C-alpha positions as CSV (number, residue, x, y, z in Angstrom):
1,M,101.1,105.6,81.6
2,N,101.5,108.9,79.8
3,D,103.0,109.2,76.4
4,A,106.3,109.9,77.2
5,Q,106.4,106.3,78.8
6,L,105.0,104.8,76.0
7,L,107.5,106.4,73.8
8,F,110.4,105.3,75.9
9,P,110.7,101.8,74.6
10,D,111.0,102.9,70.9
11,F,113.5,105.6,71.8
12,S,115.5,103.2,73.7
13,L,115.6,101.1,70.5
14,I,117.2,104.2,68.6
15,L,119.9,104.8,71.5
16,C,120.4,101.1,71.4
17,G,121.3,101.2,67.5
18,Y,123.8,104.3,68.3
19,L,125.6,102.5,70.9
20,V,125.9,99.1,69.0
21,C,127.1,100.9,66.0
22,R,129.5,103.5,67.7
23,Y,131.2,101.0,70.0
24,T,130.9,97.7,68.8
25,A,132.0,95.9,65.8
26,L,128.7,96.1,64.2
27,N,129.7,99.3,62.5
28,R,128.1,101.6,60.0
29,T,129.1,98.8,57.2
30,V,127.0,96.3,58.8
31,W,123.8,98.9,59.4
32,E,123.9,100.0,55.9
33,Q,123.1,96.6,54.8
34,V,120.5,96.2,57.8
35,E,118.9,99.4,56.5
36,N,118.6,98.2,52.7
37,L,116.9,95.0,54.1
38,V,114.4,97.2,56.5
39,Y,113.5,99.3,53.7
40,F,113.4,96.8,50.5
41,F,111.9,94.0,52.3
42,L,110.7,94.0,56.0
43,F,108.5,97.3,56.0
44,P,107.2,96.6,52.7
45,V,105.7,93.5,54.1
46,L,104.6,94.9,57.2
47,L,102.8,97.7,55.2
48,F,101.0,95.3,53.1
49,Q,100.0,93.2,55.8
50,S,98.7,96.0,57.9
51,I,96.4,97.4,54.9
52,V,95.2,94.1,53.5
53,K,94.2,92.5,57.1
54,S,92.1,95.2,58.3
55,P,88.9,96.5,56.7
56,L,89.5,99.9,55.0
57,D,86.8,102.6,54.8
58,L,88.0,105.4,52.5
59,G,84.8,107.4,53.4
60,A,85.8,107.3,57.1
61,T,89.6,107.8,56.4
62,S,88.8,110.6,53.9
63,S,88.9,113.4,56.4
64,L,92.2,112.2,57.7
65,I,94.0,111.6,54.1
66,G,92.9,115.3,53.5
67,A,94.3,116.6,56.6
68,G,97.6,115.0,56.1
69,L,97.9,116.2,52.5
70,I,97.0,119.7,53.6
71,L,99.7,119.2,56.5
72,S,102.4,118.0,54.0
73,L,101.6,120.9,51.3
74,A,102.0,123.4,54.6
75,G,105.4,121.7,55.4
76,I,106.5,122.2,51.9
77,A,105.4,125.8,51.3
78,M,107.0,126.7,54.9
79,A,110.2,125.0,54.1
80,Y,110.8,126.7,50.5
81,S,109.3,130.1,51.5
82,L,112.4,130.8,53.9
83,P,114.3,132.5,51.2
84,Y,112.0,135.1,50.6
85,W,111.5,135.7,54.2
86,P,112.5,139.4,55.0
87,W,115.8,139.9,56.7
88,L,116.4,135.9,57.4
89,G,116.2,134.9,53.5
90,A,119.3,137.3,52.8
91,R,121.2,135.4,55.3
92,I,120.4,131.7,53.9
93,D,122.3,130.2,51.3
94,P,120.5,129.1,48.7
95,R,122.5,125.6,47.9
96,Q,122.4,124.9,51.7
97,H,118.6,125.6,51.4
98,A,118.0,123.3,48.2
99,G,119.6,120.6,49.9
100,G,118.1,120.9,53.3
101,A,114.7,121.9,53.0
102,Q,113.4,118.6,52.7
103,V,114.3,118.0,56.5
104,A,111.3,120.4,57.2
105,F,108.7,118.0,55.5
106,R,109.5,114.5,55.1
107,F,109.4,112.0,58.0
108,N,111.0,108.8,59.3
109,S,108.6,105.9,58.2
110,F,110.6,103.8,60.7
111,I,109.6,105.4,63.6
112,G,106.0,106.1,62.4
113,L,105.0,102.7,62.2
114,A,106.3,102.0,65.4
115,M,105.0,105.0,67.3
116,A,101.5,104.3,65.7
117,E,101.2,100.8,66.4
118,R,102.4,101.4,70.0
119,L,100.0,104.4,70.9
120,A,96.7,103.1,68.9
121,G,97.3,99.6,67.9
122,A,96.3,97.7,64.4
123,Q,94.1,100.5,63.5
124,G,96.8,103.1,64.1
125,L,99.2,101.3,62.1
126,L,96.8,100.9,59.3
127,L,95.8,104.6,59.5
128,I,99.5,105.8,59.1
129,A,100.5,103.4,56.6
130,V,97.5,105.1,54.4
131,L,98.7,108.6,55.1
132,I,102.5,107.3,54.1
133,G,100.9,106.1,50.9
134,V,99.1,109.2,50.2
135,C,102.1,111.6,50.9
136,V,105.3,109.8,50.7
137,P,104.8,110.6,46.5
138,L,104.0,114.2,47.3
139,L,106.8,114.8,49.7
140,N,109.5,112.8,47.5
141,V,108.6,114.9,44.5
142,A,108.8,118.1,46.6
143,A,112.1,117.1,48.0
144,V,113.8,116.0,44.6
145,W,112.2,118.8,42.6
146,P,114.8,121.8,43.6
147,M,117.7,119.4,43.1
148,T,117.0,117.8,39.8
149,R,119.9,119.7,37.7
150,H,121.9,117.3,39.6
151,A,120.1,114.0,39.4
152,K,121.1,111.4,37.3
153,R,117.5,109.8,36.9
154,G,114.2,111.3,36.8
155,F,112.2,111.4,40.0
156,V,109.1,110.1,38.3
157,R,111.1,106.6,38.1
158,E,112.2,106.9,41.5
159,L,108.8,107.1,43.0
160,A,107.6,104.4,41.0
161,R,110.3,102.0,42.2
162,N,109.7,103.0,45.9
163,P,108.9,100.0,47.8
164,L,107.1,101.6,50.6
165,I,105.0,103.1,47.9
166,I,104.2,100.0,46.0
167,A,103.5,97.9,48.9
168,T,101.1,100.3,49.9
169,C,99.2,100.6,46.7
170,S,99.3,97.2,46.1
171,G,97.8,96.6,49.8
172,L,95.2,99.2,49.0
173,A,94.2,97.5,45.9
174,A,94.3,94.0,47.3
175,N,91.8,95.4,50.2
176,L,89.3,97.0,47.9
177,L,89.1,93.7,46.1
178,G,88.6,91.7,49.2
179,L,91.7,89.9,49.1
180,H,93.5,88.2,52.1
181,I,96.8,87.1,53.1
182,P,96.5,83.0,53.4
183,L,96.1,81.8,57.0
184,W,99.2,79.6,56.7
185,M,101.4,82.9,56.0
186,E,99.9,85.1,58.5
187,P,102.6,84.1,61.5
188,T,105.4,84.5,58.9
189,T,104.2,88.1,57.8
190,T,103.5,89.3,61.8
191,R,106.9,88.2,62.9
192,I,108.7,89.8,59.7
193,G,106.7,92.9,60.5
194,G,107.8,92.9,64.3
195,A,111.4,92.7,63.1
196,S,110.9,95.5,60.8
197,L,109.9,98.0,63.5
198,A,112.9,96.8,65.9
199,L,115.3,97.1,63.2
200,G,114.2,100.0,61.5
201,L,114.3,102.1,65.0
202,M,117.9,100.4,65.7
203,A,119.1,101.5,62.2
204,A,117.6,105.0,62.7
205,G,119.9,105.3,65.8
206,A,122.5,103.8,63.9
207,G,122.7,106.5,61.2
208,L,122.9,109.4,63.8
209,Q,125.9,112.0,63.0
210,F,126.7,114.5,65.4
211,A,129.5,116.0,63.3
212,S,128.7,119.2,60.9
213,M,125.8,120.2,62.8
214,A,127.3,124.0,63.5
215,Q,126.6,124.9,59.7
216,S,124.2,127.5,58.6
217,K,122.6,128.0,62.3
218,I,120.0,130.2,61.1
219,L,118.7,127.6,58.3
220,T,119.2,124.7,60.8
221,T,117.0,126.6,63.3
222,L,114.3,127.6,61.1
223,L,114.0,124.2,59.2
224,L,113.8,122.2,62.7
225,L,111.3,125.0,64.1
226,I,108.9,124.0,61.2
227,R,109.5,120.2,61.7
228,H,109.1,119.9,65.1
229,M,107.0,122.9,66.2
230,L,104.8,124.6,63.6
231,L,103.6,121.4,61.9
232,P,102.5,119.7,65.1
233,L,100.4,123.3,65.9
234,A,99.1,122.9,62.4
235,A,98.0,119.1,62.8
236,F,96.1,120.4,65.9
237,G,94.2,123.0,64.4
238,L,93.5,120.3,61.3
239,A,92.4,117.7,63.6
240,R,89.9,120.2,65.2
241,L,88.7,121.7,61.7
242,F,88.2,118.1,60.1
243,G,86.6,116.6,63.0
244,L,88.7,113.5,63.5
245,S,88.3,111.0,65.9
246,A,90.6,110.4,68.8
247,V,92.4,107.9,67.1
248,Q,92.7,109.8,63.8
249,S,93.9,112.7,65.8
250,T,96.7,110.7,67.4
251,V,97.9,109.4,64.2
252,L,97.8,112.8,62.5
253,L,99.8,114.3,65.5
254,T,102.2,111.6,65.5
255,F,102.9,111.8,61.8
256,S,103.4,116.1,62.1
257,A,106.0,115.5,65.2
258,L,107.9,112.6,63.5
259,P,111.7,113.1,63.2
260,T,112.9,114.0,59.5
261,A,113.6,111.0,56.7
262,S,116.8,109.2,57.6
263,S,117.4,109.1,53.9
264,A,117.5,112.9,53.4
265,Y,121.0,113.0,53.6
266,V,121.7,110.2,51.0
267,L,119.3,112.0,48.6
268,A,121.3,115.4,49.2
269,A,124.8,113.6,48.7
270,R,123.7,111.8,45.7
271,M,122.9,114.6,44.0
272,G,125.9,116.8,44.6
273,Y,124.8,118.7,48.0
274,N,126.5,119.0,51.3
275,G,125.5,115.6,52.6
276,A,127.4,116.0,55.9
277,Y,125.0,118.8,56.7
278,V,121.9,117.4,55.7
279,A,123.0,114.3,58.1
280,G,123.6,116.6,60.9
281,L,120.1,117.8,60.3
282,V,118.8,114.4,60.4
283,T,120.3,113.8,63.8
284,L,119.2,116.9,65.4
285,S,115.7,115.9,64.1
286,T,115.9,112.6,65.5
287,V,116.8,113.8,69.1
288,L,114.2,116.5,68.6
289,G,111.6,114.1,68.0
290,M,112.2,112.7,71.4
291,L,110.7,116.1,72.7
292,S,108.1,116.6,69.9
293,L,106.2,113.7,69.8
294,P,105.2,114.2,73.5
295,F,104.8,117.7,73.3
296,A,102.1,116.9,70.4
297,L,100.5,114.0,72.2
298,S,100.3,115.2,75.4
299,V,100.0,119.2,75.3
300,L,98.1,119.1,71.8
301,R,95.8,116.5,72.0
């Protein structure tokens, strides 16, 4: 079975979420609450369980962590360098760029966790959980930084209250201290983790918006080119440079080709930017992810 076939069940859940949201009584209002449930409860439980139940060798994962951080910094640098590119930079609206640049380097944790588990099992889930814990703070700071003049709260406070970061850090601490989830609780946490992956993917589909995608075509093309082509190519080079194992390479390539974070449009709108435009970018990125993930895994690997 090739990678495209392995990814089909997850993308079919995204499509299912879109169809249910658009053509049934379970509309966007319902799915906003589902997103909150997944983000603040189900996913943190999955992250904590994934990290605690598996032995973690920081020495063995240090190369993957280093590659992930360099990849994240490369995405940030490429996204924020766009206004300075010859000829193209003059055709980019600075305000649209400030709100949309985050799309080029942020990633959808919902889809990433589901893909890693499907492609590499429990070990893949553990490795991408570590990448999420290490890279999310950096990427969130980079996303918030250019929009801080419109923010109502400091980004340090927002990072400290991020449930995914809290779950990852507490899971790492428990793992290193040798703590474990009690046996009688494992079935419950396992079922919560399974529910989080399915609901998270369906929520990503329910959030798709195909309006407002025609704005700022040059900026849109460049941001999505970084997200779905340049970062997978960079990940391929980093995997070879760091001598990553097959599983680590698969996780890094998956991480590099993920659609952008579905919360990007919420952040842009909350800070006074064009949320509708960013929502269109998120939608395009999710659709392109169906192509970039098989590209990264099949061609580059």
